[in-house]
Residue frames as a rotation matrix with the C-alpha (Angstrom) as fourth column:
UNK 1
0.725 0.643 -0.247 -14.58
0.675 -0.734 0.070 -19.10
-0.136 -0.218 -0.967 -4.25
UNK 2
0.145 -0.708 0.691 -12.71
0.639 -0.466 -0.612 -16.10
0.755 0.531 0.385 -5.59
UNK 3
0.034 -0.283 -0.959 -10.82
0.886 -0.435 0.159 -13.87
-0.462 -0.855 0.236 -3.15
UNK 4
0.574 0.310 0.757 -11.40
0.694 -0.676 -0.249 -10.19
0.434 0.669 -0.603 -3.95
UNK 5
-0.283 -0.770 -0.572 -8.72
0.882 -0.443 0.160 -7.44
-0.376 -0.459 0.805 -3.64
UNK 6
0.862 0.372 0.346 -9.38
0.467 -0.847 -0.254 -3.73
0.199 0.381 -0.903 -3.80
UNK 7
-0.175 -0.984 -0.039 -6.28
0.981 -0.170 -0.098 -1.64
0.090 -0.055 0.994 -4.38
UNK 8
0.925 0.281 -0.255 -5.77
0.306 -0.950 0.067 1.99
-0.223 -0.140 -0.965 -3.26
UNK 9
-0.102 -0.978 0.180 -2.95
0.967 -0.055 0.249 4.03
-0.234 0.199 0.952 -4.89
UNK 10
0.650 0.289 -0.703 -2.04
0.282 -0.951 -0.130 7.71
-0.705 -0.114 -0.700 -5.16
UNK 11
0.153 -0.739 -0.656 0.95
-0.582 -0.604 0.545 7.81
-0.799 0.298 -0.522 -7.49
UNK 12
-0.343 -0.417 -0.842 2.81
-0.938 0.097 0.334 5.86
-0.058 0.904 -0.424 -10.10
UNK 13
0.602 0.786 0.143 1.54
-0.787 0.614 -0.061 2.51
-0.135 -0.076 0.988 -9.02
UNK 14
-0.218 -0.714 -0.665 4.56
-0.769 0.545 -0.333 0.36
0.601 0.439 -0.668 -9.26
UNK 15
-0.884 -0.061 0.463 3.46
-0.376 0.680 -0.629 -1.69
-0.277 -0.731 -0.624 -6.26
UNK 16
0.082 0.989 0.122 -0.14
-0.534 0.147 -0.833 -1.94
-0.842 0.003 0.540 -7.41
UNK 17
0.469 0.040 -0.882 1.04
-0.860 0.248 -0.446 -3.06
0.201 0.968 0.151 -10.87
UNK 18
-0.641 -0.729 -0.242 3.44
-0.640 0.681 -0.355 -5.65
0.423 -0.073 -0.903 -9.33
UNK 19
-0.612 0.513 0.602 0.50
-0.364 0.493 -0.790 -7.01
-0.702 -0.703 -0.114 -7.22
UNK 20
0.449 0.793 -0.411 -1.73
-0.717 0.044 -0.696 -7.17
-0.534 0.607 0.588 -10.33
UNK 21
0.060 -0.556 -0.829 0.99
-0.878 0.366 -0.309 -8.98
0.475 0.746 -0.466 -12.28
UNK 22
-0.832 -0.438 0.342 1.52
-0.555 0.660 -0.505 -11.44
-0.005 -0.610 -0.792 -9.46
UNK 23
-0.426 0.752 0.504 -2.12
-0.208 0.461 -0.863 -12.35
-0.881 -0.472 -0.040 -9.07
UNK 24
0.121 0.373 -0.920 -2.69
-0.988 -0.042 -0.147 -12.63
-0.093 0.927 0.364 -12.87
UNK 25
-0.341 -0.360 -0.868 -1.15
-0.526 0.839 -0.141 -16.10
0.779 0.409 -0.475 -12.58
UNK 26
-0.974 0.046 0.222 -2.98
-0.178 0.455 -0.873 -17.02
-0.141 -0.889 -0.435 -9.28
UNK 27
-0.462 0.872 -0.164 -6.23
0.223 0.293 0.930 -18.86
0.859 0.393 -0.330 -9.64
UNK 28
0.116 0.663 -0.739 -9.01
0.891 0.259 0.373 -17.81
0.439 -0.702 -0.561 -7.26
UNK 29
-0.097 -0.173 -0.980 -7.81
0.693 -0.718 0.058 -14.21
-0.714 -0.674 0.190 -6.65
UNK 30
0.093 0.254 0.963 -9.04
0.921 -0.390 0.014 -11.17
0.379 0.885 -0.270 -8.51
UNK 31
-0.866 -0.250 -0.433 -8.27
0.360 -0.913 -0.192 -7.46
-0.347 -0.322 0.881 -8.37
UNK 32
-0.116 0.958 0.264 -11.85
0.985 0.145 -0.093 -6.12
-0.127 0.249 -0.960 -8.38
UNK 33
0.863 0.445 0.238 -11.28
0.463 -0.886 -0.021 -2.36
0.201 0.128 -0.971 -8.16
UNK 34
-0.347 -0.937 -0.034 -8.65
0.895 -0.320 -0.309 0.35
0.279 -0.138 0.950 -8.09
UNK 35
0.774 0.597 -0.210 -9.31
0.631 -0.707 0.319 3.40
0.042 -0.380 -0.924 -5.97
UNK 36
-0.388 -0.912 0.136 -7.27
0.893 -0.408 -0.189 6.66
0.228 0.048 0.972 -6.28
UNK 37
0.357 0.413 -0.838 -7.44
0.681 -0.729 -0.070 10.07
-0.639 -0.546 -0.542 -4.72
UNK 38
-0.319 -0.536 -0.782 -5.73
-0.248 -0.749 0.615 11.64
-0.915 0.390 0.106 -7.77
UNK 39
0.705 0.692 0.155 -7.39
-0.045 0.262 -0.964 11.79
-0.707 0.673 0.216 -11.08
UNK 40
0.755 -0.483 -0.443 -4.06
-0.581 -0.180 -0.794 12.16
0.303 0.857 -0.417 -12.83
UNK 41
0.264 -0.631 0.729 -2.27
-0.624 0.465 0.628 9.42
-0.736 -0.621 -0.271 -10.95
UNK 42
-0.364 -0.535 -0.762 -0.03
-0.928 0.276 0.250 7.39
0.076 0.799 -0.597 -13.27
UNK 43
-0.826 0.035 0.563 -1.37
-0.151 0.948 -0.280 4.18
-0.544 -0.316 -0.778 -11.80
UNK 44
0.160 0.987 0.020 -4.70
-0.198 0.052 -0.979 4.81
-0.967 0.153 0.204 -13.60
UNK 45
0.498 -0.002 -0.867 -2.90
-0.852 -0.187 -0.489 4.57
-0.161 0.982 -0.095 -16.89
UNK 46
-0.527 -0.762 0.378 -1.12
-0.700 0.641 0.316 1.31
-0.482 -0.098 -0.870 -16.21
UNK 47
-0.449 0.378 -0.809 -2.09
-0.701 0.412 0.582 -1.48
0.554 0.829 0.080 -18.59
UNK 48
-0.922 0.073 -0.381 -2.75
0.255 0.854 -0.454 -3.90
0.292 -0.516 -0.805 -15.70
UNK 49
-0.647 0.685 -0.336 -5.85
0.267 -0.209 -0.941 -1.78
-0.714 -0.698 -0.048 -14.77
UNK 50
-0.914 0.282 -0.293 -7.43
-0.397 -0.466 0.791 -1.22
0.086 0.839 0.538 -18.18
UNK 51
-0.340 0.805 -0.486 -10.21
0.004 0.518 0.855 -3.78
0.941 0.288 -0.179 -17.46
UNK 52
-0.519 0.103 -0.848 -10.45
0.835 0.275 -0.477 -3.05
0.184 -0.956 -0.229 -13.68
UNK 53
0.557 0.764 0.326 -13.18
0.608 -0.642 0.468 -0.72
0.567 -0.062 -0.822 -12.42
UNK 54
-0.664 -0.746 -0.056 -11.55
0.620 -0.507 -0.599 2.51
0.419 -0.432 0.799 -11.09
UNK 55
0.655 0.742 -0.143 -12.94
0.698 -0.522 0.490 4.97
0.289 -0.420 -0.860 -8.59
UNK 56
-0.567 -0.750 0.341 -11.37
0.586 -0.658 -0.473 8.43
0.579 -0.069 0.812 -8.31
UNK 57
0.479 0.807 -0.346 -12.52
0.779 -0.209 0.591 10.43
0.404 -0.552 -0.729 -5.31
UNK 58
-0.066 -0.370 0.927 -12.07
-0.117 -0.920 -0.375 13.65
0.991 -0.133 0.018 -3.39
UNK 59
-0.924 -0.381 0.040 -11.64
-0.058 0.036 -0.998 14.31
0.379 -0.924 -0.055 0.30
UNK 60
-0.444 0.826 0.347 -15.38
-0.890 -0.363 -0.274 15.03
-0.100 -0.431 0.897 0.89
UNK 61
0.428 0.592 -0.683 -16.52
-0.702 0.694 0.162 11.79
0.570 0.410 0.712 -0.75
UNK 62
-0.317 -0.713 -0.625 -13.71
-0.062 0.674 -0.736 9.80
0.946 -0.195 -0.258 0.98
UNK 63
-0.982 -0.109 0.151 -15.01
-0.144 -0.072 -0.987 10.85
0.119 -0.991 0.055 4.39
UNK 64
-0.268 0.962 0.050 -18.58
-0.958 -0.272 0.090 10.01
0.100 -0.024 0.995 3.61
UNK 65
-0.138 0.368 0.920 -20.80
-0.369 0.843 -0.392 6.91
-0.919 -0.394 0.019 4.34
UNK 66
0.822 0.468 -0.323 -21.48
-0.442 0.169 -0.881 6.78
-0.358 0.867 0.346 0.60
UNK 67
0.064 -0.890 -0.451 -17.79
-0.916 0.127 -0.381 6.07
0.397 0.438 -0.807 -0.04
UNK 68
-0.654 -0.309 0.690 -17.85
-0.613 0.752 -0.244 3.16
-0.443 -0.583 -0.681 2.45
UNK 69
0.329 0.858 0.394 -21.03
-0.279 0.487 -0.828 1.82
-0.902 0.163 0.400 0.72
UNK 70
0.735 -0.099 -0.671 -19.39
-0.673 0.022 -0.740 2.01
0.088 0.995 -0.051 -2.67
UNK 71
-0.370 -0.928 -0.035 -16.39
-0.899 0.367 -0.239 0.11
0.235 -0.057 -0.970 -1.29
UNK 72
-0.425 0.297 0.855 -18.58
-0.482 0.726 -0.491 -2.43
-0.766 -0.621 -0.165 0.34
UNK 73
0.598 0.745 -0.297 -20.25
-0.595 0.164 -0.787 -3.01
-0.537 0.647 0.541 -3.05
UNK 74
0.225 -0.620 -0.751 -17.02
-0.827 0.286 -0.484 -4.57
0.515 0.730 -0.448 -4.28
UNK 75
0.939 0.322 0.121 -17.17
-0.325 0.717 0.616 -7.08
0.111 -0.618 0.778 -1.46
UNK 76
0.214 -0.971 -0.102 -13.42
-0.643 -0.062 -0.764 -6.97
0.736 0.229 -0.637 -0.69
UNK 77
0.806 -0.097 -0.584 -11.73
0.431 0.774 0.465 -9.74
0.407 -0.626 0.665 1.13
UNK 78
0.111 -0.822 -0.558 -8.71
0.873 -0.187 0.451 -7.49
-0.475 -0.537 0.697 1.42
UNK 79
0.976 0.119 0.183 -8.07
0.186 -0.892 -0.412 -3.80
0.114 0.436 -0.893 0.87
UNK 80
0.238 -0.971 0.000 -4.46
0.947 0.232 0.223 -3.10
-0.217 -0.053 0.975 -0.08
UNK 81
0.929 -0.070 -0.363 -2.93
-0.098 -0.993 -0.060 0.37
-0.356 0.091 -0.930 0.26
UNK 82
0.326 -0.781 0.532 -0.20
0.891 0.442 0.103 0.36
-0.315 0.441 0.840 -2.32
UNK 83
-0.760 -0.604 0.241 1.30
0.646 -0.743 0.174 3.86
0.074 0.288 0.955 -2.21
UNK 84
0.203 0.884 0.420 -1.81
0.597 -0.452 0.663 5.47
0.776 0.116 -0.620 -0.96
UNK 85
-0.615 -0.771 0.166 -1.08
0.431 -0.505 -0.748 8.67
0.660 -0.388 0.643 1.08
UNK 86
-0.153 0.636 0.756 -4.23
-0.598 -0.669 0.442 9.70
0.787 -0.384 0.483 2.89
UNK 87
-0.957 -0.035 0.286 -5.10
-0.272 0.443 -0.855 8.64
-0.097 -0.896 -0.433 6.39
UNK 88
-0.613 0.747 -0.258 -8.23
0.354 0.551 0.755 6.45
0.706 0.372 -0.602 6.37
UNK 89
-0.286 0.600 0.748 -11.33
-0.722 -0.647 0.243 7.82
0.630 -0.470 0.618 8.03
UNK 90
-0.730 -0.023 0.683 -12.46
-0.614 0.460 -0.641 6.03
-0.299 -0.888 -0.350 11.23
UNK 91
0.334 0.940 0.073 -15.72
-0.748 0.311 -0.586 4.87
-0.574 0.141 0.807 9.61
UNK 92
0.512 -0.181 -0.840 -13.80
-0.725 0.434 -0.535 3.10
0.461 0.883 0.091 6.87
UNK 93
-0.624 -0.779 -0.054 -11.36
-0.597 0.521 -0.610 1.44
0.504 -0.349 -0.790 9.28
UNK 94
-0.549 0.442 0.709 -14.24
-0.647 0.312 -0.696 0.24
-0.529 -0.841 0.115 11.54
UNK 95
0.505 0.819 -0.273 -16.16
-0.794 0.317 -0.519 -1.26
-0.338 0.479 0.810 8.66
UNK 96
0.755 -0.305 -0.581 -13.25
-0.211 0.725 -0.655 -3.43
0.621 0.618 0.483 7.58
UNK 97
0.591 -0.512 0.623 -11.41
-0.754 -0.077 0.652 -4.53
-0.285 -0.856 -0.432 10.66
UNK 98
-0.105 -0.797 0.595 -8.21
-0.310 0.595 0.742 -6.51
-0.945 -0.106 -0.309 9.94
UNK 99
0.445 0.297 0.845 -9.08
0.702 0.470 -0.535 -6.34
-0.556 0.831 0.000 6.21
UNK 100
0.970 -0.203 0.136 -6.95
-0.075 -0.777 -0.625 -3.25
0.233 0.595 -0.769 5.34
UNK 101
0.483 -0.863 -0.152 -3.21
0.698 0.274 0.661 -3.46
-0.528 -0.425 0.735 4.95
UNK 102
0.942 -0.293 -0.164 -0.45
-0.333 -0.876 -0.349 -0.95
-0.041 0.383 -0.923 4.13
UNK 103
0.451 -0.892 0.013 3.13
0.867 0.435 -0.242 -1.12
0.210 0.120 0.970 3.10
UNK 104
0.968 -0.222 -0.114 5.56
-0.163 -0.909 0.383 1.42
-0.188 -0.352 -0.917 4.67
UNK 105
0.671 -0.739 -0.059 9.13
0.148 0.212 -0.966 2.05
0.726 0.639 0.252 3.48
UNK 106
-0.225 -0.807 0.546 10.86
-0.758 -0.208 -0.619 1.70
0.613 -0.552 -0.565 6.84
UNK 107
-0.487 -0.012 -0.873 11.18
0.421 0.873 -0.247 -0.61
0.765 -0.488 -0.420 9.77
UNK 108
0.231 0.699 0.677 8.25
-0.393 -0.569 0.722 0.61
0.890 -0.433 0.143 11.82
UNK 109
0.605 0.712 -0.355 7.99
0.750 -0.660 -0.047 2.04
-0.268 -0.238 -0.934 14.39
UNK 110
-0.363 -0.779 -0.512 11.01
0.425 -0.627 0.653 3.97
-0.829 0.020 0.559 13.08
UNK 111
-0.940 -0.173 -0.295 10.22
-0.122 -0.636 0.762 6.74
-0.320 0.752 0.577 10.51
UNK 112
-0.458 0.870 0.181 6.47
0.854 0.375 0.361 6.31
0.246 0.320 -0.915 10.60
UNK 113
-0.205 0.535 -0.819 3.68
0.628 -0.570 -0.530 8.88
-0.750 -0.623 -0.219 11.02
UNK 114
0.801 0.597 -0.051 2.20
0.381 -0.572 -0.726 11.84
-0.463 0.562 -0.685 9.23
UNK 115
0.768 -0.454 -0.451 4.41
-0.612 -0.727 -0.311 13.17
-0.187 0.515 -0.836 6.42
UNK 116
-0.254 -0.883 0.394 6.67
-0.638 0.459 0.619 10.08
-0.727 -0.094 -0.680 6.49
UNK 117
0.693 0.423 0.584 6.36
0.153 0.705 -0.692 8.55
-0.704 0.569 0.424 3.08
UNK 118
0.905 -0.246 0.348 8.53
0.372 0.059 -0.926 7.92
0.208 0.967 0.145 0.01
UNK 119
0.075 -0.951 0.299 11.70
0.433 -0.239 -0.869 10.08
0.898 0.195 0.394 -0.20
UNK 120
0.384 0.106 0.917 10.86
-0.672 -0.649 0.357 11.75
0.633 -0.754 -0.178 3.11
UNK 121
0.949 -0.048 0.312 11.54
-0.188 0.708 0.681 8.43
-0.253 -0.705 0.663 4.81
UNK 122
0.673 -0.727 0.133 14.64
0.708 0.582 -0.399 7.63
0.213 0.363 0.907 2.82
UNK 123
0.157 -0.567 0.808 16.15
0.008 -0.818 -0.575 11.06
0.988 0.097 -0.124 3.49
UNK 124
0.627 0.160 0.762 15.44
-0.734 -0.206 0.647 10.64
0.261 -0.965 -0.011 7.18
UNK 125
0.943 -0.309 0.123 17.10
0.265 0.921 0.286 7.18
-0.201 -0.237 0.950 7.20
UNK 126
0.428 -0.807 0.407 20.11
0.625 -0.062 -0.779 8.68
0.653 0.587 0.478 5.31
UNK 127
0.271 -0.247 0.930 20.47
-0.388 -0.912 -0.129 11.65
0.881 -0.326 -0.343 7.69
UNK 128
0.746 0.090 0.660 20.51
-0.661 0.227 0.715 9.30
-0.085 -0.970 0.229 10.73
UNK 129
-0.236 -0.904 -0.355 23.22
-0.922 0.324 -0.213 7.19
0.308 0.277 -0.910 9.15
UNK 130
0.544 0.518 0.660 21.22
-0.689 0.725 -0.001 4.04
-0.478 -0.454 0.752 9.71
UNK 131
-0.606 -0.795 0.020 23.05
-0.675 0.527 0.516 0.78
-0.421 0.299 -0.857 8.96
UNK 132
-0.864 0.441 0.243 19.80
0.503 0.767 0.398 -1.01
-0.011 0.466 -0.885 7.86
UNK 133
-0.518 0.834 -0.191 16.33
-0.759 -0.551 -0.346 -0.15
-0.394 -0.035 0.919 6.80
UNK 134
-0.944 0.209 0.254 13.49
0.284 0.907 0.310 -2.11
-0.166 0.365 -0.916 5.26
UNK 135
-0.502 0.861 0.077 9.79
-0.382 -0.301 0.873 -2.41
0.776 0.409 0.481 4.69
UNK 136
-0.898 0.381 0.222 6.84
-0.058 0.396 -0.916 -3.00
-0.437 -0.835 -0.333 7.04
UNK 137
-0.536 0.833 -0.139 3.56
-0.101 0.099 0.990 -4.42
0.838 0.544 0.031 6.03
UNK 138
-0.970 0.200 -0.136 0.87
0.155 0.082 -0.985 -3.80
-0.186 -0.976 -0.110 8.66
UNK 139
-0.125 0.987 0.105 -2.86
0.974 0.102 0.202 -3.72
0.189 0.127 -0.974 9.28
UNK 140
-0.631 0.020 0.775 -4.39
0.108 -0.988 0.113 -0.21
0.768 0.155 0.621 9.15
UNK 141
-0.152 0.600 -0.786 -5.93
0.985 0.030 -0.167 1.31
-0.077 -0.800 -0.596 12.22
UNK 142
0.771 0.622 0.136 -7.03
0.632 -0.774 -0.043 4.84
0.079 0.119 -0.990 12.98
UNK 143
0.664 -0.614 -0.427 -3.50
-0.245 -0.718 0.651 6.17
-0.707 -0.328 -0.627 13.41
UNK 144
0.663 -0.490 -0.567 -0.69
-0.682 -0.083 -0.726 6.59
0.309 0.868 -0.389 10.77
UNK 145
0.038 -0.821 -0.570 1.58
-0.451 0.495 -0.742 3.55
0.892 0.285 -0.352 10.66
UNK 146
-0.497 -0.221 0.839 0.54
-0.865 0.046 -0.500 2.15
0.072 -0.974 -0.214 14.07
UNK 147
0.624 0.777 -0.087 -1.48
-0.772 0.630 0.087 -0.94
0.123 0.013 0.992 13.10
UNK 148
0.576 -0.330 0.748 -0.39
-0.272 0.786 0.556 -4.47
-0.771 -0.523 0.363 13.98
UNK 149
-0.228 -0.773 -0.592 2.73
-0.926 -0.016 0.377 -5.56
-0.301 0.635 -0.712 12.07
UNK 150
0.894 0.437 0.100 2.28
-0.356 0.828 -0.434 -8.45
-0.272 0.353 0.895 9.66
UNK 151
0.638 -0.693 0.335 5.75
0.769 0.594 -0.234 -8.65
-0.037 0.407 0.913 8.05
UNK 152
0.752 -0.503 -0.427 9.09
-0.439 -0.865 0.245 -6.86
-0.492 0.004 -0.870 7.91
UNK 153
0.688 -0.638 0.346 12.06
0.724 0.574 -0.382 -7.32
0.046 0.513 0.857 5.59
UNK 154
0.655 -0.515 -0.553 15.44
-0.025 -0.746 0.665 -5.62
-0.755 -0.422 -0.502 6.04
UNK 155
0.726 -0.584 0.364 18.27
0.507 0.098 -0.856 -4.48
0.464 0.806 0.367 3.82
UNK 156
0.200 -0.745 -0.636 21.75
0.831 -0.215 0.513 -3.37
-0.519 -0.632 0.576 4.86
UNK 157
0.984 0.010 0.175 22.95
0.091 -0.880 -0.465 0.16
0.150 0.474 -0.867 4.17
UNK 158
0.115 -0.990 -0.077 26.52
0.993 0.117 -0.024 1.33
0.033 -0.073 0.997 3.57
UNK 159
-0.058 -0.226 -0.972 28.17
0.358 -0.914 0.191 4.74
-0.932 -0.337 0.134 3.82
UNK 160
-0.955 -0.271 0.120 27.92
0.189 -0.247 0.950 4.89
-0.228 0.930 0.287 -0.02
UNK 161
-0.272 0.932 0.241 24.14
0.962 0.252 0.109 4.75
0.041 0.262 -0.964 0.02
UNK 162
-0.979 0.157 0.127 22.19
-0.143 -0.984 0.109 7.90
0.142 0.088 0.986 -0.90
UNK 163
-0.383 0.913 0.141 18.50
-0.436 -0.045 -0.899 8.53
-0.814 -0.406 0.415 -0.43
UNK 164
0.186 0.396 -0.899 18.08
-0.982 0.064 -0.175 7.50
-0.012 0.916 0.401 -4.10
UNK 165
-0.515 -0.468 -0.718 19.93
-0.513 0.839 -0.178 4.23
0.686 0.277 -0.672 -3.67
UNK 166
-0.897 0.319 0.307 17.93
-0.207 0.311 -0.928 3.59
-0.392 -0.895 -0.212 -0.44
UNK 167
-0.013 0.947 -0.320 14.75
-0.809 -0.198 -0.553 4.07
-0.587 0.252 0.769 -2.40
UNK 168
-0.033 -0.065 -0.997 15.90
-0.870 0.493 -0.003 1.52
0.492 0.867 -0.073 -5.01
UNK 169
-0.915 -0.355 -0.193 16.64
-0.192 0.802 -0.566 -1.00
0.356 -0.480 -0.802 -2.27
UNK 170
-0.642 0.741 0.196 13.22
-0.333 -0.039 -0.942 -0.44
-0.691 -0.670 0.272 -0.71
UNK 171
0.126 0.693 -0.710 11.39
-0.977 -0.036 -0.209 -0.79
-0.170 0.720 0.673 -4.04
UNK 172
-0.395 -0.321 -0.861 13.06
-0.595 0.803 -0.026 -4.13
0.700 0.502 -0.508 -4.59
UNK 173
-0.994 0.095 0.059 11.96
0.005 0.564 -0.826 -5.37
-0.112 -0.820 -0.561 -1.16
UNK 174
-0.310 0.946 -0.095 8.35
-0.615 -0.276 -0.738 -4.11
-0.725 -0.170 0.668 -1.77
UNK 175
0.108 0.393 -0.913 8.08
-0.982 0.185 -0.037 -5.77
0.154 0.901 0.406 -5.15
UNK 176
-0.666 -0.425 -0.613 9.54
-0.350 0.904 -0.247 -8.99
0.659 0.050 -0.751 -3.87
UNK 177
-0.984 0.069 -0.166 7.52
0.178 0.501 -0.847 -9.31
0.025 -0.863 -0.505 -0.64
UNK 178
-0.645 0.763 -0.033 4.21
-0.670 -0.586 -0.455 -7.41
-0.367 -0.272 0.890 -0.89
UNK 179
-0.003 0.725 -0.689 2.38
-0.854 0.356 0.378 -9.76
0.520 0.590 0.618 -3.27
UNK 180
-0.438 -0.222 -0.871 3.55
0.018 0.967 -0.255 -12.79
0.899 -0.128 -0.419 -1.36
UNK 181
-0.990 0.129 -0.058 2.34
0.046 -0.092 -0.995 -11.45
-0.134 -0.987 0.085 1.96
UNK 182
-0.375 0.907 -0.193 -1.02
-0.909 -0.400 -0.116 -10.64
-0.182 0.132 0.974 0.42
UNK 183
-0.075 0.303 -0.950 -1.30
-0.548 0.783 0.293 -14.19
0.833 0.543 0.108 -0.92
UNK 184
-0.791 -0.232 -0.566 -0.51
0.318 0.635 -0.704 -15.58
0.523 -0.737 -0.428 2.55
UNK 185
-0.880 0.473 0.035 -3.22
-0.300 -0.499 -0.813 -13.35
-0.367 -0.726 0.582 4.09
UNK 186
-0.186 0.835 -0.518 -5.77
-0.980 -0.122 0.155 -14.59
0.066 0.537 0.841 1.60
UNK 187
-0.749 -0.167 -0.642 -5.24
-0.191 0.981 -0.033 -18.32
0.635 0.098 -0.766 2.46
């Protein structure tokens, strides 16, 4: 029986593409849809998603029961937020308990919450002169970055690190670990 993944992404889609590449070689797992809240998101142009059904949506549709029904139509075993920036509506979270995961570019609970994504997180880590940072993969609940932790990976920081170099270290961790954690959850 094929395991079905639905990806949500808002931006360039490097994590989404890495996940698609990883599962291209895994039998029994399929990316069945790509959802994005931005019609000009670069992820929609990535070659990995040329044959994958895409759904582009606005805030009104996203908060409707019709959106949940459309998502249910793809029969996802796992919904993966890969650089998706909107908070999920309660109806969506309640329909898919323990089936929605997110990746966050810090060691939660540090540097989580509304507005804490991408370079905002890396700049905050830099300003606090942290000696380590990392990634957190967690289940999604009704609050930003507060769902049950599934996995964390750390990387050391030095006084030479900048927000940009921190971002590179985090991207490396994301690309290395996110697909593997997804595979473990689908077992």
